[in-house]
N, C-alpha and C positions, 0 to 999 in steps of 0.2 A: 432657483435663485431669485427670480422675479417674484414669486410667491413670498419668500422671506422678506424681500424689501418692502413689498406692499404691506405685509403684517406689521413691520416696524413702523411705517407711516401711519397705519391705522391706529396703532397703539399710542403713538405720540399725540394724537388728536382727540382721544377719548375723553368723555365726561363721566361724571358720577352717574350712579344707577338711577333710583326713583326718588322723587322729591315727596316728603311728608309733611312739609311745613303747613301750618294751620292757615287756612283761607279765611282772613278776617273780613267778611263781607255778609251783608244781609241777603237773604234769598231773593228779595225783589230786585237786587242789583247784579244778580248772576244769570247767566245764560249757559245752557248745556247743549252741545252738539253731538249727534251721532255721525261718525266720519267713516263708517264702513266696517263690517265684520271680516275677521281673518278667514282665509280660504280653508282652514281646518275647522272652523266653526267655534273655536275656543274663546276667542276674545272679540271685543268690539272697541274700536278706536273711538275715543271721545275727546271732545274739546270743551274747554271752560272758559268763559269770558266774564270778567268783572268790570263793572262800571261805577264810577263815584261821581255824583253830581252831573250825571249824563256824559262824562268823559270816560274813554277807555282807560282802565287802570292796569289790568293784568290779563294775560291769556296763558292757559296751560293745555298741554297736550298729554293724553295717557291712554290707558286701556282699562276696560272693565271685563272681568272674567264673566262669561255668560252663564257659568254654572253656579258660582257662589257670590256673584256681584261685587267681587273685591275691586277696588278702584286704586290704581297707581299712576302717578304722573312723572314724566320725564323731567330731569333737572337740566334746563337749558342755560347757556351763558347769558349775560346781559344783552338785551336787544329788544327788537320789535317782533312780536309774533308769539307762537306760530300762526300762520294764516289759517282761519277756519272757513275761508271761502273757497280755496283751491282744493280742498279735501286732501286726504293722505292716500297713499297707495301701498298696499300690502305686497310683500314678496310672495311668490307661489308657495314657499315653504312655511309661510306665517311667522317668520323669524324677524323681519325687518319691516319698518315703516318709512317711507319717503315723504317729506313735507317741506313746506316753505318757511324760512325763517331769515330775519335780518338782523345780524349781530351788530351790536353798538360799536361805534369807533373806539380805538384804543384809549384808555384813560377816561372814558365817560362815567358819570356818577351812577350809583346803583339804580336810582329812579329815573334813568335815562328815558325810557319809553313814556312813562307818565308825564314827565315834563315836556317832552316833545309834543304829545297830543295836547296838553294844556296850552302850549305856545301857539299851536295851529288853530286851536278854538278861539284864541284871542286876536288872531290876524298876525301874530309875530312870525316872521319868516326865519326858519332855522338856517344855520350855516350850510347844513347838508342832511340829507336823509339817506340812510344806508340802503343799499340795493337788496332786494329779495334774492335769497339763495336756496339751493336745494340741499337739504340735510337728510341724513339717514340715521335711523335709530334702531338699536336692537331691543326687541321687546322682552327677551330673556335676560340679557346682560345689562341693559339700560344704557349702553354706551351709544353716543351720538357723534357724528362727524359730518363736515361739510363735503359734498360731493360735486357740486356745481356752483361757482361763484364768479368773481371777476368784477373789477370796478366798472366797467362799461357794459355790464350785462344786467338784465332784470328778469329773473326766472320766475315761472309760475306753473302750476299744475303738473307735477311729476307723475309719471306712470311707469311702474316697474313692469317688465314683461320677461318672457322667456323663461330661463331657470333662475331668474333674480340677479343676474349680473349686469343687466342693461336697463336703461330707462329712457323714456321720452319726456322732454320738458319744453316748454315754449320760452323763448327769449323775447320779452315784450319790446326790448329796444330795437329789434329788427322784424318783429312779428313773424318769426320763423320757428320751426320745431327742430330741436336738436336730438340726436341719438347719441347716448353716452354710454360708455364703459364705466361701470360704478368703481371698480377697483383701481383703475388707472386715472380716472377723471378726465379721460380724453373724450372728445365728442366731435361730431360733424353735423351739419345742417341737412335736413331732409330735402329741402328745396334749394336750388342754386342761390347762393348768397354772395353779394358784393358789399362793400362797406357801407355804402349810402342807400342800399336797396331794401325797401320794405316789402315783405311777402304777404302781409295782411291775413295771416292764419288766424282764425277765430281762437279765442282764449282757451276754449275747452274742445275745439274742433279737431281732435286727432286720436287715433287708436292703433294698436299693433294687432295684426292678425297672425296668430301663431301657426295656423294651418298653412296659410299662403306664404308666410314669411315676407309680409309687406306692411306698409304704414298707410292708413287712410287719413287724408288731410283735407280740411275744409277752408278754402280761401274766400274771403268776403269783401266787404265795402273798401273801396280805395285802390284795389288792384285793377290792372287792366282788364278789359272785358274778356279777353282771350284766356286769362288765368283764373277768372272767378269760377267757383264750383268745388265739387268733391273730386279729389284725386286719389289714385292708387300709386304708391311708389314701391317698387320691388327691391328687395336686398338679396344679395350685395350688388346687383347690377345697377341699381339707381334708375332703372327705367320708369318712366312716368306715363300714366294714361288717365285722361280725364273721364270720369264716370258720369258727371252730371254738371249742369251749369247753374244749379241752384245757388243763390247768394246768401241765404239766411240760415245755413245749416250751422247752428251755433255749438252743438255738441255731437260727438260721435261715440258709439259703444259697439264693439264687435261681439257677437254672440259666441259662446264657448265652442260651438260646432263649427264657426266660421261661415255658416250659411246665411247669416243675416247681419245687417248693419242698422242699429237703431240710432235715431237722432231726433233732436228737438230743433224745429224751425222757428226762427225769430219772427214774431208776428209783424214787426215794423218793416219787414222786407217786402210785405204785401203791398199792393197798390192802395192809394188813399181811399178808393171807393170799395175796396174788398171788405166784406163784414168780418172776416177773420182777423182783421189788423189789430184790434184792441182787445183780443180774447186771450192773450198770453201766448203760450207755447203750442205749436201744433206738433204732436208726437207722431212720428213716422217710422216705418221700417222699410228696408230695401233688401231684396234678395240678391245674393251674391253668387256668381260674378256679374250677372247681367244688369244689376242695379234697377230692378223693376220696384217702383215706390208704391207703397199703400199707406194712406194716412189712418191713424187709429184714433186720434182724438184732436179736436180743434181748441180744446180748452184745458191743456196741460198747465200746471201752476209752477213748474221748474224745469230747468234744462237737463237735470240729471235723471237718468234712467238706470235700471238695474236688470241684468239678465240672471236668470237662475242657472245654477251649475248644470243641472239636468234639464232636459226637454226644451231648452231654449225659450222658456217663458220670460216675457218682458214685463216688468212692474214699473209703473209711473204714477205720479200724483195728479190728481184733479181736485177741484174745490170740495173739501170735506170728504174726500174718499180716495181709496187706492184702487187702481185698475191694473188687471193682469191679463195680458194677451198670450194665447197659446196658438203657436203656428200650426200645429197638427190639426187643430179644429177651425182655426181662423176666427175664434170667438174671444170676446172680452168680458171678464167677470169684473164687476164693480162692487166694492165692499165699503160701506159707510164707516166713517171714523168720527163718531159724535164728540170725541174729546177735544177736537180742534183741527187745525190744518196740518195734515201730514207733510213730511219733508225728509230729505236725506235718506232714501231707501237703500237697503242692501239685503241680499238673501243670506241666511246662515248656511254656509257650506252647501251640501247637496240635499238639504231638507226642504220642506214646503213653507218654512217659516220666514217671514220678512221682519226686519227690524227697521224702525222709522222714528223720526222725532216729532214732537207736537209743539209748535210755537216756540222752539228753543227753551222749553221748561221741563219737558219729560221725554223719555224714550220708551217706546212700546214695542211689543211683538205682535204679529198677526199671522195666524196660521192660514195660508192661502187656499187649503182644502176645506177646513172645517169652519173658517171665518172667525175663530176664537181669538180674542184680543187679550193682551196682558201688560200691565205697566211693568217695566222692569228697572226703571231708574227715574229718579226726579232730581231737581236742583238740591233739595234738602238731603236726599240720600247721598249725593256727591260730596256735599260739605261734610256730612257726618262721616262717611267712609274714608274720605281723605284725611281727616283729622285723627280718626282712630286706627289708621293703617299701622300694624305693629312692626312692620319692617323698619329698619334704621339704616340710613345712608352712612357709609364710611367716609372719612375725610373731614375737612372742615365744613363750617356751616354754609358756605358758598357752594359747596359740591364740586369744588375743583379738584383734579387729581394731578395737575401739573401747573406750570407757570401760565399767566394770563394769555400769552401769545399761543400756546398750544391749545388752551381751553377753546379759544375762538377759531382754531383751525388754520391759523396763519402759517 
């Protein structure tokens, strides 16, 4: 009975499948983001951002088939987003994507987001700005729906885990992490929460450990000293244990084996006279469960790290190169990337191939064994492939399948 009710609710809030509308923009005004390959190695989530006269005009979220490079974009309702900073999260079976989106208020004009950013650029204060929500999209059927919202919440960085029925997301309004059941939209906070209490969890500082059935959480600046550090929270008991008092652990990534925790340490958390303070991100790994830390690099260029599906190899970005650490040998191999600054790494399934972006203009692949590099997508390719996509959406030109309230998930 519960399953049928959930199915009816899901059907009521579905949206159109894939958008094929032409992207009327010059290449120099468009940025492309690689947002992570699917667990089965079939697809790469991509984001597209269009700017006009320096102002954000449009964002799209879609996928690229890694075999034939076909590009398709989800059709979202009127609103702001999707966020291309928070990244997306794939379900383990590669069928769903979780992402951040802010739907426009009821009755908003079609160019709502464009006008909002134009007003902000001129100093005009809008009446309100919609709160970010967690949405879920089916990459096969194209259906999307809201799974975490609420007027008094501001969600970011969703992470699907387990068998795809649950996710973690951070509520910026209280700086706490919530564990949510996707089908029922029910959730509970990982750390004890009262209405006026801020938990100061880092924006990207949490991950699920499937082997141990626990969440690792990093609490930072603003929290009482006794609460600062990296914590382990067991489920379903809720038992908490502090593993470290490090304050600047900005992002956390559990290895597939559950034996390692990779993280990027915020350089500004170092003392004023520490030479590492202005060198970007310090990339570290900690063995589990004892949390013995070893630093891999003092010059990481971004907080996001990527574990390989096999062998627990950790890939991260440095200036002009990609580095891969192998725990079995405790050695780091560094591979130059002469095309530009690499970013947004992800491994393709259980292969040795890493996919990465270059300056938000191109997406490349790198074989971590042979060192072979290959460009697989550029801004120009995205514009061409999106415009020439032969699939046609059903329904009206807005891509709606129901009334406006249902489309926006109300």
